[in-house]
N, C-alpha and C positions, 0 to 999 in steps of 0.2 A: 685533669691537670689544672692546678690552681695557679693561673698566671696573673701577675700584677706588675705594676711599674713603680720602681722606687722613686723616680723623678718624672711624674706624669706631665708636668707643665711643659716639658720639651716637646710634647706631642702637638702643642699649639702651633709649632713651626710648620707642621704639615699643611696648615691653611694657606701658607705663603707659596706653596709649590704650584698650584694651578695658575694664579696670576703671573707668576714668574715664567711659567712655560708659555703662556699667551704672549707675554711681552717679548720673549726671545723669538717666537715664531713671526712676530710682526716687525721685528727689527730689520732694517735694510742691511744686507751683507756688505762687508768691506769690499771696496773696489767695484761696486755695482754701477752700471751705466744707465743714464736716463735717455730714452729714445723718444723721438717725436711721434713715431708711428710704429705699430707692431707688424706692419707689412714687411718690414725688412727682415724679420725673423719668423715669419709665418710658416716657412717651410722647414724650420728646424724642429727636431723632435728631442725632448729631453732624454738623456742617457739614463741607464738604470742607476748609475751613481747619483744622479740628481734626484731621481724619483724616490730613492731610499735613503736620502741624506737625513730625513727626519728621525732615523734611528739613533743618530748621535745625541740630539737633545733628549730623546725619550730615555736612552740609557742613563744620561746624566740625571734626569729628574727622578728616575726610579732609584738610582744610587743615593741621591740626596734623601729620599724618603726613608730608605733603609738606615742611613746614618742617623737620621732624627730618631727613629725607633730605638736604635742602639744607645743614643744619648739618654733616652728615658729609662734605661736600665731595666729591661724586662727580666723578671725572676719567676721561678716556679718553686713551690714548696716541696721539700723532700718528703717522700711518702712515709718515711719512718720517723719524722720529726713533728707529728701532729700533737699539739698540746690540748688536752681536754679542757672544756669550759671550767673556769675557776669557780670553786664552790663558795657559798656564803655561809657565814657562821650566824646562826639565828637562835635566840633564846625565846621560847614561848612562855610568857607570864600569864597564868590563868587564875582568875578570881574564882575561888571555890567557897565563897561565903554562903550562908544559908539562903540568901535571897536568890541565888542562882538555881537552887533546887525547888524553891517555893513559887516562883513566877514562871509563866509559860511563854514560849516563843514559837509560834507556828504550831506544829503538831506535837511538841513535847516541851519539857522544861528548858530553861535557858542552858542549864548544865548539859542536858542530853544533846541539845543542838550543838553546843560548843564542842563537846567531845567528838561528835561526828565530823564537824568541820575540821577540827585539828587533825583527826585521823586521816581524812582525805588529803589535807595539806601535807602531812608527813609522807603519805604514800606517793605523792607527786614529786618528792625531792629525788635528786640523783647524786649530786656531788656535794650537797650542803650538809654541814654538821649542825645538829640540832640539840638544844638543851631545854629542860623543862623546869619552871619555877611555879609553885602554887602559893597562894596567899589568902589568909583571912586576917586576923589581928596581928599575925606575924607571917613571915614568908619562909618557904622551905624549898631548897633546890632538890628536886627529885631525880634529876639526871644531869650530868655534865654534858658538854658538847660531844656528840657521838654520831656515827654513821649507822648504828644498829637501829634501823627504823622499826623493826618488828618489836624489839624490847621497849622502845619509846612509846609505841602505840599501846602496849600493855600498861605502861605507867599512866598514860592519858586515861585509859578506861577506869583506873582506880584512883584518879586524882582527887575526887571528892571524899575519899575515905580518910583524908588527913585528920589527925587528932588535934589540930590547932584550934584555939578558941575563936569564936565568931568575931568578925570585924572586917575592915577593908583597909589593909596597910599597903597602899599603892606605892608610897615612897620606898618602903622596905623592899618591895618586890622588884622595883627598878634597880635598887642598889645591889641586891643579890644577883640579878641578871647581869649587871655590869661586871660583877666579880667573876662570873663564869666566862665572860668574854675578855677578861683582863690579859690573859696570856695569848690570845688569838693573834695571828699574823695575817688573817684573811683580808682581802681588799675591801670587803663589805662585812660589817659587823652590826647587827641590828637586834633590837628587842621589840617583840610584838606583844603588847599588853592588852588583855581583854578584861573588862570589868563591867558590872551592872550597877555600881554604887559610887559613893563619894568617899574620899579618903577620910578616915576617922582615927588614924594613928599617926602620931607626929614625931616619932623618934627620928625619922628622916622625911624631910619635906619633899613631896613629889617633884616640885619645880626645881629644887636644888639638885636632886638626883638626875633630872633631865639635863640640867646645865653641865653636870659632870660628864654625862654621856657625850654631849656636844664637844666638850673640851678634849675628850679622848678620841674623837673621830667616830663615835658610834651614834647610830640613829635610833630613836624611839618612835615606834608607830603605836598610837593609842586607838583602841576600838571600844566605843561605848555601846553596850547592848541596852536598848531602850524598849519600852512597851510599844506594841504595835499601835499605830494611829487608829483612833476610833472613828469608824465611818459615820456614826451618828452624832458626833460631837457638834454642838451648836445648832442642831436641827430643831430643837424645841423652842428656840427664841430667835426672833429676827435680829437681835443685837449680836454684835461680834463677841464670841465667847472669849474670856481671858485666856492668855496663852497657857498651855498645859505645862506644868512643872515636870521636867524629866527626872528620872531616877538617878541620872548621872550628872556630874558637873562638867558639862561640855566645854565651858570656857577654860577650866583648868586643864582638861585633857588636850584641848587644842593648843594651849600655850606650852605644855610639856613637849608636844610633838614639834612645835615650831622652833623652840630654842635648841633642839638637837638635830634639826634638819629632816625630821620625819613628817608624818601627816596624821591627822585625826580622821577617823571614820565613824559614822553612826550606822549601827546595824539594828534594824527593826523587824527582820524576818530571817528565816534560815537561808534563803537564797541570797539576800543582801550580805549576810555574814560570810557565806562561801565566796562571793565575789570580792569581798574585802581582802581576804587572804590571797586569792589568786592575783589581785592587782598588786599587792605588796610584793609577792614573789616575782611578778613580771618587772616591776620597777627596779628591784635589786639585781635581777639578771641582766637588765640593760646596762647597769653600771659596770659590771665585770666583763661583759661580752661573752661570745661563744667560743667555739673551737678555733684555734689558730695554729700557724706553723712556726716552730721555733727556729728553723733553718731554711735557707733558700738557695737554689742553684741559679747562678747568673747565666742569663741566656742572651746577653748582648752580642756575643761572638756569632750567634746564629744569624744576626742581621749585619754585623760589621764586616764579616768576611765576604758575603755576597756583594755588599756595597763597594768594597775595594776592588773586587773582581770586575764589577760592571764599569767602574771608573777606569780600570786598566784596559778593559776591552774598548771603551770609547777612545782612549788615547791611541791605542793600537790601530783601530779602524780609521781614525782621523789622520794618522800619519802614513797610512798605506793605501787601503782601498779607496777611502774618501779624501785623500790628500788633494788639496787645491793646487792646481798647476799655476805657477806665476805667469 
């Protein structure tokens, strides 16, 4: 049973009940007498009405507690009204330029590692629609947004077979990715762009495309695949070696991500690249939330009716069994 309270702040009133009960127990009853000595009443024994008169404030305190819970509006989700977690619309933009196949990353080329990571990422989706864009000197949308993950994985396997001329058209890739997301009504629409180079085609400036994404409420996550750091760099000279120039323009990729509300990630190993995609998926899932209930049953009556019954019982006992004799 999925129980929650529509107005949970009323439950704070429950904290007032214990001090209220203590105050009432210590309050001197109306008409009480002050005696100089208890010897005058030492032989008197309290009747059962006196001994059990504590039941009246106990009933009232319990009734007040139930009334407070009823005010908080307890609700339970209807079993047939479960709404699945809302999916994310994701376009995977993959750099398939020649450098991706000529340079290594871990145990294989950058392209081989990227294909494996993308395949694993696709296999881990459940309600997300995915699209695929590849780019060299131009970009090409290989798949619109789809839930056919098996077909999409086949396209990823053949992504580097594109006949496009060599180059790195990052801006065009983002623009085509946004075009795939244009008709989407998903709460989360993102582009994950992976590249190992710098933009060298200027039909569409990458930063301008990223600004358009931000204006449309879409986020661009950029992933720069860089050479693995050399363990022996600088070991031959005591002087600090000059900073190694990366094969990607990290400043540009970072700025693209920032203006659209996304993030930039550097990947220098297969494990790092896999973690990048997992983290992006987790970030977006947290934005849309998990399963929820579309309809609820009000349960306040389950607490309100007993509360009224207890108050009625208190009044009845106070006016009959525990009635004070004038």
